[in-house]
C-alpha positions as CSV (number, residue, x, y, z in Angstrom):
1,M,14.9,-10.4,1.5
2,S,17.4,-7.9,2.1
3,D,18.4,-7.0,5.9
4,V,15.4,-4.6,7.0
5,K,16.7,-4.5,10.7
6,T,16.5,-0.4,10.6
7,A,15.8,1.5,14.0
8,V,12.0,1.6,14.6
9,Q,10.8,5.0,15.8
10,H,7.2,6.1,16.9
11,V,4.5,8.8,16.7
12,T,1.2,9.2,18.3
13,S,-1.8,9.7,16.1
14,A,-4.6,11.8,16.9
15,D,-6.7,9.1,18.7
16,G,-3.6,8.0,20.9
17,T,-2.6,4.9,18.6
18,T,1.2,4.5,18.2
19,I,2.5,4.3,14.9
20,A,5.8,2.6,14.2
21,Y,8.1,4.0,11.7
22,R,11.7,3.6,10.1
23,A,14.0,6.7,8.9
24,L,16.4,6.1,6.1
25,G,18.8,8.5,4.5
26,S,19.3,12.3,4.4
27,G,17.9,15.1,2.4
28,P,14.1,16.3,2.2
29,G,11.6,14.1,3.9
30,V,9.2,11.7,2.2
31,V,6.6,9.3,3.7
32,L,6.5,6.0,2.1
33,L,3.2,4.2,2.7
34,H,3.0,0.3,1.8
35,G,0.0,-1.4,0.2
36,M,-2.2,-4.4,1.2
37,M,-0.7,-7.5,2.9
38,Q,2.3,-5.6,3.6
39,S,4.0,-3.8,6.3
40,G,6.9,-1.0,6.2
41,P,9.8,-3.5,5.6
42,S,8.0,-4.7,2.3
43,N,9.1,-1.8,0.4
44,I,12.4,-1.1,2.4
45,E,14.5,-1.6,-0.5
46,L,12.7,1.4,-2.4
47,A,13.3,3.4,0.6
48,R,16.8,2.5,0.5
49,A,17.3,3.4,-3.3
50,L,15.7,6.9,-2.6
51,A,17.8,7.4,0.8
52,G,20.8,8.9,-1.3
53,T,18.7,12.1,-1.9
54,H,15.8,11.8,0.6
55,T,15.1,11.0,4.0
56,C,12.6,8.0,3.9
57,Y,10.0,7.7,6.5
58,V,8.4,4.2,6.1
59,P,5.6,3.3,8.6
60,D,3.8,0.4,9.6
61,R,0.0,1.2,8.7
62,R,-2.3,0.8,11.8
63,G,-2.8,-2.8,12.5
64,R,0.3,-4.1,11.2
65,G,3.9,-4.7,12.3
66,A,5.0,-2.7,15.3
67,S,2.1,-0.1,15.1
68,G,-0.9,-0.1,17.1
69,P,-4.3,-1.7,16.4
70,R,-7.4,-0.4,14.4
71,R,-9.8,1.0,17.1
72,P,-13.7,0.8,17.0
73,G,-14.9,3.3,14.6
74,H,-12.0,3.3,12.3
75,S,-12.5,5.0,9.0
76,A,-10.2,6.4,6.2
77,R,-9.9,9.6,8.5
78,S,-8.1,7.3,10.7
79,D,-5.4,6.4,8.2
80,V,-5.1,10.2,7.2
81,E,-4.5,11.1,10.8
82,D,-1.7,8.6,11.1
83,V,0.0,10.1,8.2
84,C,-0.6,13.5,9.5
85,A,1.0,12.7,12.9
86,L,4.2,11.5,10.8
87,L,4.3,14.6,8.6
88,D,3.9,16.7,11.8
89,A,6.8,14.8,13.6
90,T,9.2,14.7,10.6
91,G,8.5,17.9,8.7
92,A,8.1,15.9,5.4
93,R,5.9,17.2,2.6
94,D,6.0,14.7,0.0
95,V,4.0,11.3,0.3
96,I,4.5,8.0,-1.7
97,G,1.7,5.5,-1.7
98,V,1.5,2.0,-2.8
99,S,-1.9,0.5,-3.9
100,A,-4.1,0.9,-0.9
101,G,-1.6,3.4,0.9
102,A,-1.9,5.3,-2.5
103,I,-5.5,6.1,-1.5
104,I,-4.5,7.3,1.9
105,A,-1.8,9.5,0.2
106,L,-4.2,11.2,-2.0
107,L,-6.8,11.6,0.8
108,T,-4.0,13.2,3.1
109,A,-3.0,15.6,0.3
110,L,-6.6,16.6,-0.2
111,S,-6.9,17.4,3.8
112,R,-3.4,18.9,3.9
113,P,-2.5,21.8,1.4
114,D,1.1,22.0,2.6
115,V,1.6,18.4,1.2
116,R,3.5,19.3,-2.0
117,R,3.9,16.2,-3.9
118,V,2.3,12.7,-4.1
119,V,3.4,9.6,-5.8
120,A,0.6,7.3,-6.4
121,F,1.4,3.7,-7.5
122,E,-1.8,1.8,-8.7
123,P,-4.5,2.8,-6.2
124,P,-7.0,0.2,-6.1
125,L,-10.1,2.6,-6.8
126,G,-13.5,1.3,-6.3
127,L,-14.2,1.3,-10.1
128,D,-16.1,-1.3,-12.3
129,G,-17.3,-3.1,-9.1
130,A,-13.9,-3.4,-7.7
131,G,-14.9,-1.8,-4.5
132,D,-17.8,-4.1,-3.6
133,P,-17.5,-5.4,-0.2
134,D,-19.8,-8.2,-0.6
135,W,-16.9,-10.7,-0.1
136,I,-16.2,-9.5,3.4
137,A,-18.6,-11.7,5.1
138,R,-17.2,-14.8,3.8
139,F,-13.7,-13.7,4.4
140,D,-14.7,-13.0,8.0
141,R,-16.3,-16.3,8.4
142,E,-13.2,-17.9,7.0
143,I,-11.0,-16.0,9.3
144,A,-13.1,-16.8,12.3
145,E,-13.0,-20.7,11.3
146,G,-9.2,-20.4,11.3
147,R,-9.0,-21.2,7.7
148,I,-6.2,-18.5,6.7
149,E,-5.4,-20.0,3.3
150,A,-9.2,-19.9,2.3
151,A,-9.5,-16.3,3.5
152,L,-6.6,-15.2,1.6
153,V,-7.9,-16.5,-1.5
154,T,-11.4,-14.8,-0.9
155,G,-9.1,-11.5,-0.5
156,M,-7.1,-12.1,-3.5
157,L,-9.9,-12.9,-5.9
158,A,-11.9,-9.8,-4.8
159,A,-8.6,-7.6,-5.1
160,R,-8.1,-9.2,-8.7
161,L,-4.6,-10.2,-7.7
162,G,-2.7,-13.2,-7.8
163,P,-1.2,-15.3,-10.4
164,P,-2.3,-15.1,-14.1
165,G,-5.5,-17.0,-14.7
166,A,-6.2,-17.2,-10.9
167,G,-10.0,-16.5,-11.5
168,L,-10.3,-19.6,-13.5
169,M,-8.4,-22.0,-11.2
170,P,-10.4,-24.2,-8.7
171,R,-10.4,-22.6,-5.1
172,R,-8.9,-25.8,-3.7
173,L,-6.0,-25.5,-5.9
174,L,-5.4,-21.9,-5.0
175,E,-5.7,-22.8,-1.4
176,R,-3.1,-25.3,-1.8
177,L,-0.8,-23.0,-3.4
178,T,-1.3,-20.5,-0.8
179,T,-0.5,-23.1,1.7
180,A,2.7,-23.7,0.0
181,F,3.6,-20.2,-0.3
182,I,3.0,-19.6,3.4
183,A,5.1,-22.4,4.5
184,R,7.9,-21.0,2.3
185,Q,7.5,-17.7,3.5
186,E,7.9,-18.8,7.2
187,R,10.8,-21.2,6.4
188,D,12.8,-18.3,4.5
189,G,11.5,-15.2,6.6
190,D,13.7,-13.2,8.7
191,G,11.3,-12.3,11.3
192,E,11.5,-8.8,10.7
193,E,8.7,-8.6,8.0
194,P,5.0,-9.8,9.2
195,G,4.2,-12.9,7.0
196,F,0.9,-13.6,5.2
197,R,-0.5,-15.5,8.1
198,E,-0.2,-12.5,10.4
199,L,-1.1,-10.1,7.8
200,A,-4.4,-12.0,6.5
201,P,-6.9,-10.3,8.7
202,T,-5.9,-6.7,7.3
203,I,-7.2,-7.7,3.8
204,R,-10.6,-6.6,5.1
205,H,-9.2,-3.2,6.2
206,D,-8.2,-1.9,3.0
207,G,-11.1,-3.7,1.3
208,L,-13.4,-1.3,3.7
209,L,-11.0,1.6,2.7
210,V,-11.5,1.0,-1.2
211,A,-15.4,0.9,-0.4
212,E,-15.3,4.1,1.8
213,T,-13.6,6.0,-0.8
214,A,-15.7,4.9,-4.0
215,D,-16.2,8.7,-4.5
216,L,-12.6,9.8,-4.3
217,V,-12.1,10.5,-8.0
218,P,-14.3,13.6,-8.6
219,R,-13.1,15.0,-5.4
220,L,-9.6,15.2,-6.8
221,R,-10.4,17.8,-9.1
222,E,-9.6,20.5,-6.6
223,L,-6.1,18.7,-5.3
224,G,-3.4,21.2,-5.3
225,A,-0.4,18.9,-5.0
226,E,1.7,17.6,-7.9
227,V,1.1,14.0,-8.5
228,L,3.2,11.2,-10.3
229,L,0.7,8.4,-11.4
230,L,2.7,5.2,-11.5
231,G,1.9,1.7,-13.0
232,G,3.3,-1.3,-14.9
233,T,2.4,-2.7,-18.1
234,R,1.9,-6.2,-16.4
235,S,-0.8,-4.9,-14.0
236,P,-4.5,-6.0,-13.8
237,A,-6.6,-4.1,-16.0
238,Y,-8.8,-2.4,-13.3
239,L,-5.6,-0.8,-11.9
240,K,-4.7,0.7,-15.1
241,R,-8.1,2.1,-15.5
242,A,-7.9,3.6,-12.2
243,L,-4.9,5.6,-13.2
244,T,-6.6,6.7,-16.4
245,A,-9.5,8.1,-14.2
246,L,-7.1,10.0,-12.1
247,E,-5.2,11.3,-15.1
248,G,-8.4,12.7,-16.1
249,V,-9.3,14.5,-13.1
250,L,-6.3,15.6,-11.6
251,P,-5.0,19.1,-12.3
252,H,-1.2,18.7,-11.7
253,A,-0.3,15.3,-12.6
254,R,1.7,13.2,-14.9
255,R,1.8,9.5,-15.7
256,V,4.6,6.9,-16.3
257,V,4.0,3.5,-17.1
258,L,7.0,1.0,-16.3
259,K,7.4,-1.7,-18.9
260,G,7.6,-5.3,-17.8
261,V,6.4,-4.9,-14.3
262,G,3.1,-5.6,-12.4
263,H,1.6,-4.6,-9.2
264,E,4.5,-6.1,-7.2
265,A,7.0,-3.5,-8.5
266,T,7.7,-1.5,-5.4
267,G,8.3,-4.4,-3.4
268,N,11.7,-5.9,-2.4
269,A,13.6,-7.9,-4.9
270,A,12.7,-11.2,-3.0
271,A,9.3,-10.5,-3.5
272,R,9.7,-10.1,-7.5
273,G,9.9,-6.4,-7.0
274,K,12.0,-3.9,-9.0
275,P,12.7,-1.3,-6.5
276,E,15.5,0.4,-8.3
277,L,13.5,0.9,-11.4
278,V,10.5,2.5,-9.3
279,A,13.2,4.5,-7.6
280,R,14.4,6.2,-10.8
281,E,11.1,7.6,-11.5
282,I,10.2,8.8,-8.0
283,G,13.7,10.4,-7.9
284,R,13.3,12.2,-11.0
285,F,9.7,13.4,-9.9
286,L,10.9,14.6,-6.3
287,T,14.1,16.5,-7.6
């Protein structure tokens, strides 16, 4: 992974929780919200690719990295308040959201008429049963038992992500592959970005976010912000259907399909991302 040791700054959210963020570049401000099993540094190369024309503010979403923890009673509104604190502190009025971060970006624009533009990269909307939270009980049990690899597999299958054909593989094989991946990540990581072992408990947070916002699509008919819907040709079918649903209701939206990439496209190159490719489309939209 590229060097991500950019100075960390902080803002305070409405409930007193500290939200950490990094600022890169110069020009109009844009907030970049990471997705599931990520923290701010996971998309730092995308931020750097945009930094020639924009100031990118890259937070660690609550409960991850250097930001404060989730509190009792946490809801999607808490996530929106975290973004609002950053918008107020920086003056940014454009928001980029990746995966679950895209849901938060759209919710923020609904509550803030001063948000001008939103980039939504493959939000995992709760369509076709994708937001069913029944898996969380098993996930919580596996986390409590210290079976991190098993919990990661449970979350991956629930999110319909992972390697091609993962749903057809025996769970024991998936757990062994996950164990090997974690070992490699811990061996090769630079310590700046939290690894999967540390981030594993946050899977349930995004799962609950998807379940809570199952009614989001019809609410977006009144959204005033311009929206760029981004997705890849190699992404899971349910994420493509989510973009199609949004395209059908958003009054000021256009959609771009990135050829040859999947859900990992916004990430750093070491994580098989294509940040330069994604940045080109975002740059066109923002300028």
